[in-house]
Each structure stands twice: as C-alpha cells, then as structure tokens.
N, C-alpha and C positions, 0 to 999 in steps of 0.2 A: 522650639519651645512647645511643650505639650500643655494642652488645656485640660483642666478638670471639668467635670460635668457642671459644677456650680459656676465656674468662670464662663463657660460656654453659654449657659442659661442667662447669666447676667449680661453678657455681650449681646445675645439675641434680644433680650428685653430692652437694653439700651438703644439698640438700633431701631427697634420697633417704635420706641417712644421719642426718637430724635426729632427735633423741629424740622419742618419742611423748608425752611428758608436758609439752606446751607449756602456756603460761599462758592459753590460750584455751579456754573451756568449750565442749564440743560442743553443737550446737543440735538441737532438734527443731523442724521447720517448724511454726509455729503462727501463727494470725491475730494473737494478742496480741503476739508478737515483731515481726511485720511492722508492726503499728500503732505500737509503740515506736520502731522505726527510722524510720518515716515522720515521726513527731513530732520526732525528733532532727534529721533532715535539714531539715525545715521550720523548726525553731528556728534552725539554723545559718544558713540563707539569710536569714531575717527579721532576725537580729542583724547580719548583714553589711550589709543594706540600711540599718540604723540606724547603721552604722559602730561597732558595739559589738564588743569582742573575743570574748566568749563562750568563753574559753579552757577552761571546764569541760566543753564539749562535745567537745573534742579530746583524744586520747591524747598522752602525752609523745612527742615526736619525730615527730608527724604530718607527713606530706609533703603540701604544698599546691601545686598548679600551676594557673595561670590563663593561658589562651591561650599555653601552652607555656613559661611562665616561672614560676619558683619564687616563692611568696609567703610572707612570714613574719608579716604582720600584716594588719589590715583595710584595705581590703576584700580578702577572701580569694577571692572568686569573680569570674570574668571578666564584664566589662561593668558592674560595680557601682561607683558613685562617690558622692561627697557630693551631697546635694540630691535624693534620690529614694527610692524604696521598691522592695522585691523582692516579686513576686507569684509564687507557685508554681503552675504549670499542671498538671503531672502528676508522679506519682512511682510507680515500679515497684520493689518490693523483692524480691530473690531471695536464697535461702539454699540452701547445699549443704554438708553436713557441718558443719564449724566456721567456715565462711566466710559472710559476709553482705555484700551490697552493694545500692546503690540507684542507679537511673538517674532523673535529675530534669530536667524542663524548667521553666524559669523566665523571668520578664521583669523587667527593671529599668525603672521608670517615673519620669520627672521631668516631671510635668504642667505645671509653671510654664515649662519650656523646650520642651515638646511633644516630648520624646524618649522613645523606647522601644528597648530593646535586648533581644534574645532570647538566652538562653543555655541550655546543657546542661551537666550535671555528672554525674559518677560518683563516688560516695562508697563507701569500703570501711570496714566497721565491725569492731570487736573487742569481745568481752565481757571486761571486766577482772576479774581475780581480786585480792583476795578479795571485793570488794564486789559483783561481778556486774553493774555498770552498763556499758552500751554506750558506746563512744567512737568518734569518727571518727578513723581512722588514716591515711586517704589521701583527698584530694579533688582531682579533676581537672576543670576546667571550661573551656568555650570559648564564644565568641560566634559567632553565625551571620553576622556582618558580613563 
C-alpha cells in the first residue's frame, strides 16, 4: 500500500493526538519478557509448520503478510506448506517503551522431497489488558528465493 502525503500527514497528526491511556501496558526491558516473546514467536512458527491455526497466539485483527500478500489462515508464514516442518534458526527480540518486536530467521524443511526454504519474519507484539498475555499483532515474512 502506498501512502499519499495527505494520508501520511493525517496519520502523523492522529498518532500525535492519540490518548495516552492505550490498552497496551508499558514494558520494562527484561530477560523474562524477551524469553516469553521468543517462545511465542517459536510456537507460532512451529504451529504453522504443522498447519495448525494457533489462533490463541494472535490478537484480534492481527495483520499477516507473507511475500507481500495478506494471509488469513495457515500457513501464515512465507515458504511454509504442507508436508514439512519449520526450524527456527535465530530470534532477536527488541523492546522500547510499550513496543516489542522480534526478527526471526527460519527454515521450512521437507526431507522427503529434499526441499529447504529459508525465510525471515518480523513479528510485532502487544500485551493485552486485562489478562496481560502477549499476542502477535503483526507478522510480515518473506522467503529468500
């Protein structure tokens, strides 16, 4: 999606005027939270490799993009399809203020067909009130093919 200057200005103004009592709980950077988000990202990718929906890992209205196209169901991540498994190579979790995101490198493997696809994903997380559980609100993935 391309933004016009007017749309970008409106978005910037809207964000500047947004109320400060958002539904996202402010974070303090800690190893425990980084570990939680690493587990959440790994669980989402593993479920995708098994072609399981794992809807409980995602927030309502989560936006999912794979290789530039919107996805609404499994597989959610680029390069993943039936007959293989996902292996996570590395995850980096970053937090600033009330925002948290992860950069993930993964591979989809289909040993019986001798196929390997490499992918990268960025996941954006939100801490949901009132239960305080983390959910994936945005996932954008692409293959290196």
